[in-house]
N, C-alpha and C positions, 0 to 999 in steps of 0.2 A: 505493500499500500504507497502511496507515497504520502511525502511527509514532510509538504508544504502544500499551500495551494492559493490562490487565489482569490477563492469564496471554496466554501463549503456547503453544501446543501441538506439539508437533512429533513430525509422521506424520499418513500424514495415509491411515492403512490402517483397516481395523471398531470396532479397539480408540482411534482418536484421534479417529474420525467420531464416538464411544459418548459417547464423555467430553466433545466438543466441546458436541454436541446435552441432556446430561444439565445440565451445568455453564448453561449457556443460560434452558436450561427454568426453573435453579432464577434467574433473575438473576443470575448470577455475573458481570457487568459486559461490557465491551470486549473480546471471545474471537478471537483469530489463530490460528488453524491454518497450519501450514507441512507444505508436500511437498514436498519433492525431486526428484519423476516428473509426466512433465506429463499425467498423467490419475489420475483419485483410485484406490486399489486395485490397482495396479498391482504393490505389491512382494508382499511373502507373503499378504496376504489370498485377490489372486487364482489363487492355485495352493492355496488352501486343497481338502479333501476335502468340506467340506459337513459334516459328522457334529457331530450335537448331543447330547450327552447328558449325564447326571446318573449314569451309573453309576464312580464311582470308589472310592476305596482309603480316603480319608480327610476324614473331619466337613466341612472346609474346603473342599474343592473339592465334595464334595455339597449342601453349600449353596450354594453359585458360581454352580453349575452350574442347581439346579435352579432358582435366583432368573433366573439365564436363560432355562430354559423359560418363564419365566411371563410376564416377560419380552417374548420371540419369542412369543408366543401373542397379548399383546395390544399387538403391533407397531403395526399399523395405528390401534387407538385412540391409542395413546399419542403420535403422527407420524404421521396422517395418509396413510399411501402403506403401501400392498399389499406384501410381500414373504413367500411361503408357510413357513411351520414342517411337513413332512410327518409327522409323527407314527407315520411306520412305526415303530418303536422297533430296536432296537441290542439284541444279544445275543453273548454271549461262550464262546464252545465252551470245555468243558473235556475232559481228555483222558488227567491223570495224580491221585491221589487229593491231591498234594500243590497239582494247581491248584486242586480240590474245596473243599478246608480254605479256603486264602484268601480264594475268592469266596463260598464261604457265610458267611467273618467279614463283606466287604465287606456283603455281601443283607443281614444282623441289621441293621449298620450303618445302611441306606442305610433301610430298610425305619421303620426307628427316626426316620429323620426327614422319613418323610412319602413317603419314593419309589415309582410302583407299580412294583414290582419282583417276577418269581416264578422260580421253580429251577423250569424243565425236565426232565422225562428226554429219552431218543433220543426215545420216541415225540410226545411236543409238540414235539422241535424240526421231526422231520420235517413236521407238522402248520403252522412257520412259513414255511419255509424248504424245502420238499421237496429240493431238485438241490442241499442241502450233505450230502456225504459222511458217515457216520458209523460209519466203520472208527476204533474205539477213545477213541469220545466213550465219555465217561460223564455228562454235567449239565453244564446251561447255563445262566446268568441270562439274563432276559432284563423289561423295561420297554419298555413301551407308550407312556410318557411321553417317552423320548427319540427321535428324528430326522432328517431333512434337514435342513436349506434351501440356498438360493443364495447364496453370501457378496457376490457384486455385485451384489441386489437389497435385501438389509437396508442393507450400507454404502450403495447410493444413496439406500435411505431416510433416513435419518441423515443423507445431506449435505444434500437437499433440505432435509428439518426442520431444521436446524441453523440455513441460509443464513436461511429464513424468518424463526428468534429472532433472525437479528441475525451468526452468527456469521461474521467474513470467512476465505474459503479460500482459501489462494494455494499456486499449482501453479507448478511448477519454480525453489521456491525453498528449493534446498541452506543449508541454514543452515552457515557456516566459523568462529564464533564465540559463546562465549557470555559478555558478560562479569560478570566480581564482584569489584569493588570491597569492599575489606573483608569479604569472605569472605559477603559477599550479591548473589544475580543483580539484572545493573541494564539487562542488555539484550542483548537475543541479534541477530549479522548474518546477514545471508543473503542469498546472492546475487541480493536484491530491494530488499537494504536494510538500514538497521537501525531495532530495534522496540524502545523504554525497556517494559521491565516490570519486576513484583518478582517474577514467578510461571513459573517452564519446565516442562511437564509432560513430560512423556520418553516419547512413547510409539511411540518409532523403529522397533521390532521388532527383527527381528535385527542393528540398528545401533546399536540400545540401548546399548551398552559404548562405543562411538567417540565416544555422543553425554556421558555419563559422563565421557572421558575430557578433555572438551573444559574442565570444571574441575575435574581434579586431580584424577577420583573414582573407585574401582574398583568396577566394576559385575558380577555375577558370570553373566555370560549371554553364550553362545555361539555363530555359528550353523553351525548342521548340514545339509546337505544332504538329501531325500527327496526319493523318485522316485515318480510318479505313474501307471499305464497303463489305458486304456480301450480296449473291444471295441467292435464293430460290431452291427449290431441280435442279437439276440436272442432267437427266435419262445419260445423256455420261459418269461423272466422277467418275471413276472410283477409287474404296481401295488407291492402289498400285500409286493413281498422288501426285507428289514430289515438297512440295515448287521448284517452280521454277521465276528464275528473270532474269528479262529484263534488263544485263545493262547497257545500252545505254538508255533506258528510262528513267529506275533508279523501272519500274514497278515491284513488288511481287506478286506472288499466291501462297496457296498452297487447300486443301480438306481443308472445313469446314462445319461436317455434312454430309448432302448431296450436297453442293451447294460451293461455292469458297470463300475465302474471298481473297480479293485485298488491295494493299498500295500502297502508292508513299512519297515520300520527298517529299516534295515541298521546294528548297534552298530557297524562297522567304521570308518565315515567319521569322520573327522575334521573340527574347525572349521576353516570358512571360507567363503565367499563364493561359491564354484562353484557354478553352476547348470545345467552341461554336464546334457545325459545318458549315462549310463555303461550300454554296451550290457550289461555281465554284469550290473549293478545288477537293469534289466528284466529279465533271464532267470531271476534270482535269483523275480521275483515270477511270473515266470508257471508257472516250476517248483512254487513252492510253491499259486497259484492252481486246478492243476489238479490238486493231492489234492482240496483243498478241495471247488471242481465239476469234476468228467470230463468234464460237459459241453460244457465251453470247448474241447475238445481240436479242433475243428473252430472254433472265432472267429477269426477278423481284428482285428489292433489297429487301431483306431481313432484313438488321439491315447496320447502318452504327455508327459508336462513335468517337470521338477524344482525345487524351491521349496526354502524353508527354516524350520526350524523356531526358534526362540529358546529351549535350552535354558539350565537351571539346574541345578547341582549336584543338587538334589532334586524336580526335574521340581513345583516350585509356583510361582504366577508375583510376583514381584514387587510390591508392591504400596505406596508411602507412602514418606515426605520422606527425600533425603536426608542421612544424618545430616553429611556434613563441608560440605554448605554451605544458606545459609539460602536457599529459596526453588526449591530443585530437588525436584520428585515427577516420581516413577517409578510407570509401569502396561507394566512390560516383562514379559517371562522365561516368555510361558503357555507352552511345551515344547511345544505341536502343537495347543493347546486355545483358542488367543487366540479363533474365531469364534465356537467355542462359548460363552467364558464371555464376548465384550464388552457384554452388555448389561446384565450387574451389575458386571463393571468399572467402567463408566464412569458407572455410576448410584453405589458405594460410593464411587469414583472425587472426586466434585462431593460426596457427604455429608462425607469426612472434610474435604476444602479449607476449605468453607463450615461446619469446623466441629461438623456435625449428628453425632447417633445414625449407626452404616452399617447396615445392612438385613441386614449378615451380622458376625459377630468375623471381623476380616480381621485383626484383632493378628500372626499368626503366618506373615504373609509379609512382615509388616518387613523392608527391606531391611537391615537392623542385625543380621538374622540370620544372618548368613554371620562375621559380626565373633565373634562370641559361642559359635557354632558350636551354636547355638541350632534345627536340622533335622528335619522329619518326612519322610522321601521318600514321594511318591506313587510306587507300584507299577505301576497298569493303567495304562503310556503308549503307546503303541503307536505 
């Protein structure tokens, strides 16, 4: 392992790999990425549902996701590796006047920023997703720019492209200490040895708070368990079925292989690193899914798993310099949107570190916002 580097990235999930690729592409010097697990993307990235959307409620989230969608589309050209971005779209079902009003305002913001999004009537919903129950549904927002991707494919592409550009990627390399004499980063100690460096980039996902704690910093990121269930083959499921979100219940679902993937955010779950499967949580997902797609009554469960969201109080990512220690940069706290915003996060991080103008104004995502109470909450979180 290298004993010195211009930058050390902590975390080998999709965010860390994207940061490594864009830094290397910009000739940012000797880059080392450290991942505590033995294989790439075996943490939060491996549990992601694969949704990619730009239908958010805040300008920064819309713009970050629109940039990501552009980069997902040009992925092979940029990296040299294939990964499918299946733009089947995202549909948000609205059942109350309050939901219609809130999503109409978001729709107008999204349109003003250039997103290809439309408002659908129940008749229009039936054309796009014919097996979805329309009970109480008043309208929906839908964007064909959104869709689905395989997190492993994109992570593998970034991994291989970064290596070709000279990035050193170390697995089974758990960080145990970050040395900061005189308030500046000087080195990183991991299970494989010590690396001298002036710059550490924290991409540790749900463990990001623990990395910050090593230098005495307080990071507003909590690990929250979420569960997903998939079904066996469904004869009625067509390839064009989009990601469908029932805003009222919080259930989301999309085509997965020849079946359906379903998830739901149980807001009663407390922060922890527990990723065991809770049968009651699974039952709650299935109950909501049966209300949304009644034909699931005869479906069989194929698989289920639990993973961790890295959640912030305002459900926006944290991207920027740690104010209490010189040389520490955070790219964390995506609150369930890490995979879909990874390309944009990698690019703007490289631009910030190299003191370039960023493709998106992310000043509102700075870590210091929590200390001064300058928060704008993202409410479209699933």
